[in-house]
N, C-alpha and C positions, 0 to 999 in steps of 0.2 A: 923358346920363349917367347919370338914372337907370337906365337899360336895362342899360345896359354895366355898370353896379357888381352890378346882379342876377344877371347871368349870369358875373360873377367872383366871387360871393358863391359860387352855386349853384356852379362849380368847384371852389370853397375845400372844401366841405362833402363835395363827390364824391371826391375827392383823400384827405380826412380820413378817408372812409367806409372805403374804398379800403385807406387805412394800416391803419386799425383791425383792419379783417379780414384783411387778408391776417399783423398782428401775432396776432391772435389761432388764425389756420389755425397758424402756426410755432411758438407758445403747445404749442396741442395735437397737430402732432408731438412739439412737444421730449419730450413728458409721456408719448410712447409707448415700451416697450422695444424697442431696437435687435437687430435681428436678423441672424443669423449665415449667412454665404454660403461656396458655393465658388466660386472661380475653376476653367472649365477648361481644360488644358493639354494638353500634347503628353507621350505616355507609352507604355509597353511594356502588352500584356497578350498572358499564354499562356493556353491553353486546354489543361488533359491530364484525362490516366487514370491515375489513380496506383495502384500494386501492391505488394505485398511481393513477392520474389524471392526467390532462392538461388544461387549460383554452382556452375559445373562445367566442368571443364575440356571444349573445344569435341569433342578426339579424344582417347578414350583407350583403355584395353583392360585387362580383368581376366587375366591369367597364369596357368592352369590346368594342368594336370597328367595326360595319358591314361594314364598306368601305375600301377599301385598301389607302396607299397613305403613303405619310411621314407626322410627328408629328411633326405640327409646333408649337406648342405653349403646356406646361404643367402649367396651370395657378393657382394651389394650391401647396403644399407643405406637405409633410409628417407631422403626427398630426395635421395638419388642421382642425380646424370643417368647417365643408359645409351644406349649405341647400336644399333641394329638390327644383330641377330645377336648379340650379345653375351652369354655363358655367364649366367647371375644367381642360377640354384639344378642343383641334383646331385640325385638320389634312388640309391640303394643299387642299382648293377647288376648283384648277384650272380646273383640269383635267373634274369635276362635272359640272362647270360653262360650262364650254364647251359642255358638252352632252345636259344640260340642252337647253342654245343657240342655237344646232343644231336640236331638238326635237321642237322648238317653232318654228323655221323656216320652217320646214318641212311641221307642222299644217298649216302656212298659204299658203304653197303652194298649198296644198290639196284644201282649202276650197277656194282659186281664181281658182283654177278649179273646182271646182263643180259650184262656179259662171257663170262662160265659159260654160260647158255645159249645165247649167239650161237654159242659154241664148239661147242655141242652139234647146235644147229640145223646148221650147217655139214655136221657128220660125216652128221644123220638124213638132208640134202642127197645127202649123197654114196652112202650106204648103198640109199636110194630109187631114187637114177637107177639105181644098178647091178641093183634086184631089176627094174625097169621091164625093163630090157634085155634079163635071160633071161628075163623074164615072153614078149616076142618073141620067141625061139628056144624055148620053151617047156623053160626049166632051172630054173624054182625053183614054187611053188605060189602058187595064188594068195591062201593066208592069209600067206605071207612078204611078198607083195610088200605087200598091207592093211595089216598091223603097220608094214611103213617108211613108209608113205601117211600112216598115224596121226601117228606117231614125230616126220616132221618137220611137221605141222598144228598137235599139240601142243607142239610148242619154242615153234612160232612164235606162237604162241596165249598161252604165258606169259612172253615178251620183252614185249608188249604190255601185257600188264598192267605189269609192271618198269614199263616206260616210263611209263604213268600214275601207281604207285605214285612215281616221281622228280617227277611235275612236280608232284604232290600236296604231297610234299617239300619241292620248290626252294617253294608258294606260302607253309608253313609257316613255311619259313626267312627269306621276304621278310617275314613277317609279325613274326617273331621278333626280327629284326635293325631293323627299326622301333620295336619296343617296346624295343630296349635302345638306340637311337638315342633314346629319347624319355625318358630317365632323365636328358640332358643335358638342362637348360629354357633357349631363347635366348630374350633380348628380341624380340617382334614387330615392335617400331615402338623409336625414337629417344623419348624422353624423360626424367622425371621420374617415382621409385618413390616415388608417395603414401602407400601404404601397403602393409606386410610381414603377410598375416594367417598362413599356416601357422606354425610352429614347428620351427627345427633341431631333429632327433633324433623329431619327432612323425612319426608312420604316416598316410598319403595310401590313402584308398580311392577308386578311379574306378571300381571295379564298377557302382555306380547314379550315381554325378554324375560328370564332372569337376571337383574341387574347386579351389580357388583359391589361387594361392600367394603373387601380391600383385599390386598394381596400378600402372601402368605410365598416364602423362597427358601429354599436351603442351599446359603452361601458357603455351606463346607465345599462343595467344589461350580467353577462356574465353566461354563460355554464358550468358546468366541466362535463367532458368526464373523467370518471373512467375506470379502466378496471380491473374488477372481476371476480377472477377462476372460471371457470368450479364445484367447490367444494363447495362454499361459493354463486353461484348468486340463489340458490333455496333459501336462508334465505332474500332474498330482498322483500320487496311489493309496488306497489309502494305507494307517499306518507308518505312512512315512514322519520324518519329526516333524514338527514346528516350533517357535518360538515368538515370544512377544515382546513388547514394552509396552510403557503406558505415558501417558501427557508428565503425569507427576509422576514416575518414577524409571526413566528414558533407561539406567545405567540400570536397572535391574531385569533381568534374563527370565524369562521363565516359557516353560519348556511343558509340551503335549505331543504325542501322536496323531495325526487324522483318522476321523473317526468316520466321516460321511460327507459326501460331496453331493449337494441336494442338485434332483437332475431340469425342475423345475428354473429356469433363468429369471432374474429381474435385467430391464431395460431402466438405464440412465440414461437418459439425453444422449440415446442412439446407442448404448455402448451397454453389450449382454455380460450379464456379470453373473457368475452362478458361486452360491453360497456355499462353504466349504467350514465345517465343524470340527474343532474338536475340546478336548475336555483337560481342565488344571484345578488343583488343589488350590485351597481357601484358607489353609486353617486358621488362619489370623484374620479373616474377613476385610483386608484391607481391600478387594476388589471387590466393587460394587456393580450393581447393573446401569446396565447405560456407558458405561465407561468405554474413553477409544482404547484400539490397538492398532500399534503396528507390527502385522503378524509378516512372518518370513516363513516357509517351508519350503525345507532343505531337499532341493534334487541330488545333490552329490555333495562332496564333504571328505578331502586329503590331509595329511598331517606328516610334515616334514619330508617333504618331499621337492627336487627341483624345479623351482620357478622361475619363470620370467614376466614382464610386465607384457600385454598383448598391443600398447603401440609398439613394440620392435619387431613383431611378425605380422607377415607377410602372408595370405590365405592362398592357398593354392586351388587355382578353378575346377570345381565338380570332383573335388577329394574331400571329405569330411573332416576334420581333424587333421588335417594336412598344412603345414605351413614353411613358408623360409623365414630365412636372417642369415644376418652377416657375422661368421665371427671372426674376430681375430686369429690369422695366423702368421706364419715366419714371416711370408713377402706381404702379409697383410690380410684386408678383409677379403672373406670365403664366403662364398651362397651354401647353404647349409636347409638340406630338409629337414624337420623334425614332425616328430607327433606330439601330439596333446592328449592329456586326459579333461580333466575338470577345469571350467573357466568360468569366471566371472567379470566382469565387465570389464575389470583391472588386473587381473593375474589370470594367467595360465598354468599349469600343472605342464611336465616334460615327461611325455612315457620315453620315448627315442631320442635319440638326434643329438643330444647338449649333456655333458653332467657338468657337476659340481665344479665351479672355478672356470670356467669356459669363460672369455673377454665376448662379448655381445658388441659390435659396433654400432653406435650413438647417430654421431656426423661424420661416418669416415669417408676423405677422398676416394675417389677412385682405386681400386686395388692395384697397389706398382706389379707392370711386368716384371719378369725372370729375364726379360735380356736386356733390361735397363743397363747392368753392369758390363754388360757386351760392348752397349752402342760408346760407352763413357770408356772407356780400353781401347776404340778406332779412334779416339780421337787423339 
């Protein structure tokens, strides 16, 4: 009985000591401030290259004039839709009508001269043939025969000169008629008149360069011309998705695909910028030329994947895509390496190392040692 009582007393004392140690341990744990955690959840991540751009029509034309003169009429107005071949402006044709009339008269004059010379040539041939027969019979002189021959040849040459002048005049007349036709300006394409530059009644001088009368654009399809910095242009790829918003409609996203990156850059304030172009449909014509656009080129995009804030990740040196973070375990926060995929400035896609529901310590104290309980038991 004495031995049994001794073991009973020892057991009671041990249980009491364990209970006391547990109470002290819990008490110490309760005195530590709680730390915040973040739960890994499903989300979406989009990696983009942002740029600023402007809108312009995909198809447009500057309608000019090929002749000089007073702009007599402008038959369309800004914003008006026109058809291909429609008469849109007229230049005073008086001078060009006079040139056509003068060329036509000159052409008639040369043709009349040719008819006159042709009659003379016919007579000269008859006279030459008579002199040739007389010469055979020695009934005429050698001089008379040679004069008849020369007269015949001279008239043939004169007719040839007149025929050349006729061709030259016909060419001049063709140019004069073309210039006269250019006084009527027709729409080279169907579209909308987006700008009228010339003034009705003003004088246009086409001798040095073709003056622009107005601009016509097809607003059904617009081109977004964005400026991408040299640091980001290598991330772009032809046919990659892109979208933009405008100042007037910041909540409306319009999408397209990258069509072209122009190889010649533009330097603005010592910053090298490359023009990236993509097209967007504009059936309602609410997008207008020269509108500003906030452009985003989608480099990568994932949906419904585990994501965490980038602020909770620490990059591993010399290992691209590898990070570390502190995951809450049974004994407290434990550092763990993870692999990330698509990232933006705020969020990262988790490829491996974490699962949905894992807790990440935000401001946890140093991890509790596994020997803490044993040290308490020795007290």
